[in-house]
C-alpha positions in Angstrom: -0.1 0.0 -0.2 1.4 3.6 -0.9 1.2 5.9 2.0 1.7 9.1 0.0 0.9 11.7 0.9 1.5 11.2 4.5 0.4 13.5 7.4 2.2 13.7 10.6 3.2 16.6 12.9 3.3 16.7 16.7 4.6 18.4 19.8 6.4 16.8 22.6 8.1 17.2 26.0 10.9 15.4 27.6 12.5 15.4 31.0 15.8 13.7 31.4 18.0 12.7 34.0 21.7 12.3 34.0 22.8 8.8 35.4 26.5 8.8 34.3 28.7 10.1 31.4 27.3 7.3 29.0 23.5 7.1 29.9 20.7 9.4 30.4 17.1 8.3 31.3 14.1 10.3 29.8 10.4 10.4 30.0 8.9 11.7 27.0 5.5 12.3 25.5 4.2 13.5 22.2 0.8 14.5 20.9 -0.2 15.1 17.0 -1.9 14.2 13.9 -1.0 11.0 12.2 -2.4 9.4 9.0 -2.3 9.2 5.2 -4.7 10.2 2.5 -5.0 8.0 -0.8 -8.6 8.9 -1.5 -11.9 9.7 0.1 -12.4 6.1 0.7 -8.8 4.9 1.5 -7.3 7.0 4.3 -7.0 7.2 8.0 -6.4 10.2 10.3 -5.9 10.1 14.2 -4.7 12.1 17.0 -1.9 10.2 18.2 -0.7 10.4 22.0 2.2 8.6 23.2 4.5 8.4 26.2 7.8 6.5 26.7 10.7 5.9 29.1 13.7 6.3 26.9 17.4 5.3 27.7 19.8 7.4 25.9 23.4 6.1 25.1 25.6 9.1 24.7 28.8 8.7 22.6 30.5 11.8 24.0 31.0 9.9 27.3 34.7 10.5 27.5 35.5 7.2 26.0 34.5 7.6 22.4 34.1 11.4 22.0 34.8 14.2 24.7 32.2 14.8 27.2 32.1 18.6 26.3 32.1 18.0 22.6 30.2 20.5 20.5 28.7 17.6 18.4 27.2 14.8 20.6 25.4 11.8 18.9 23.5 9.3 20.7 21.4 6.1 20.4 18.2 5.3 22.0 15.8 2.5 23.1 12.8 2.4 25.2 9.4 1.3 26.1 6.1 3.0 26.0 2.5 3.3 25.1 0.5 4.8 22.2 -3.1 5.6 21.4 -4.5 6.6 18.1 -8.0 8.4 18.7 -10.1 9.0 15.8 -13.6 8.7 14.4 -14.2 5.1 13.8 -15.4 4.1 10.3 -14.7 1.2 7.7 -11.4 3.1 6.4 -10.3 4.6 9.6 -8.1 3.5 12.7 -10.0 2.0 15.6 -10.5 4.0 18.7 -10.8 1.6 21.8 -7.4 1.1 23.3 -3.8 1.7 23.6 -0.8 -0.1 22.0 2.5 -0.7 23.5 5.5 0.3 21.6 9.2 0.0 21.6 11.0 3.2 20.3 14.6 2.6 18.9 16.8 5.4 17.2 19.2 7.9 17.8 20.1 11.5 17.1 22.8 14.3 17.4 22.8 16.9 20.2 24.7 20.4 19.5 26.0 21.7 22.6 25.9 25.5 22.2 26.3 26.6 25.7 26.7 24.4 28.9 23.1 25.2 29.8 21.5 24.9 26.1 21.9 22.5 23.4 19.9 22.1 20.0 19.0 18.5 19.2 17.7 16.2 16.4 16.2 12.7 17.2 14.8 10.1 15.1 12.8 7.2 16.5 11.5 4.1 14.7 8.6 2.8 16.9 7.3 -0.8 16.8 3.9 -1.4 18.2 2.2 -4.8 19.3 -0.9 -3.7 17.1 -1.9 -4.2 13.7 -5.2 -2.4 13.4 -4.2 1.3 13.2 -3.3 1.3 9.6 -5.1 0.0 6.5 -2.5 -2.9 5.9 -4.0 -5.5 8.3 -1.8 -8.8 8.4 -1.2 -11.5 10.9 2.5 -9.8 11.4 1.6 -7.2 13.9 3.3 -4.8 11.5 2.1 -1.3 12.5 5.2 1.0 12.9 5.7 4.6 12.7 8.7 6.9 12.7 9.0 10.1 14.5 11.5 12.7 13.9 11.9 15.7 16.5 13.8 19.0 16.7 14.4 20.6 20.0 15.8 23.0 22.4 17.4 21.3 25.4 17.8 23.3 28.8 20.1 21.8 31.4 18.5 23.0 34.6 21.2 21.5 36.6 23.8 23.7 34.8 21.9 27.0 35.5 
């Protein structure tokens, strides 16, 4: 099935805690639009809400890259829950529950100041469901990718 044009846009917030030079633990939540439009009868739109506990492995940990490096790449993995709320029709996503999901990905952080950074993150999210899109199979193949760009404020450094 061709998912063009795809509709996705969201806002989010994350709270992170520094554990050690290599690991941060984050709780992040997002809300936004999710879906695609092929025709008036082949489409789905939903409001997506998700929350996940994310472990971030920082490559600027002093072993691989200097801790105070301007460019700081990272890898992520986690576990969370996602809900897709939409009007229930024959061609749209169901509305009655949440799916568990596992986000894996990475990103890059640009440490502008000790108290502020800019960050890009991409997550590939694998759900345990198969009823959110129009491609229903027995393989539980519902997946979604999220890209985020954000401003990071280090409250501990202020």
